[in-house]
C-alpha positions, 0 to 999 in steps of 0.5 A: 137728402132723397131725390125725387127719383129715389123717392119714386123707386123706393116702393119698388126697391122695398118690394124687390128687397122683400122678394130677395129676402123671401127667396133666400129664406125659402131656399135656405129651408132646403139647404140651398143658396144663390150666393151671387143673387142681389138687387140690380140697379133700377132701370134708367127708363122705367125705374123698375128695380130687378132682382138679379138671380146671379149664377149657380151650379147645375146641381143647385139649379136642378134642386130648385127646379125639382122644388118648384115642380113639387110645389106646382104639382102639390098645388094642382092636387 
């Protein structure tokens, strides 16, 4: 049986799961992964479901930053 709280946060959880899947899929296109990323538990005060990005090696973070910068630069042109 689903509690009222679980029903209340279900749309946010679905959005967070979609965002996490989209991030993982997108990073994989460049051979990158954040193995420790996942969903955090919902906030007890707001019910907000957060995506936990976890920890990553410096070279992976630099590559992600480079990809973000390239995407932002391309959008501005």
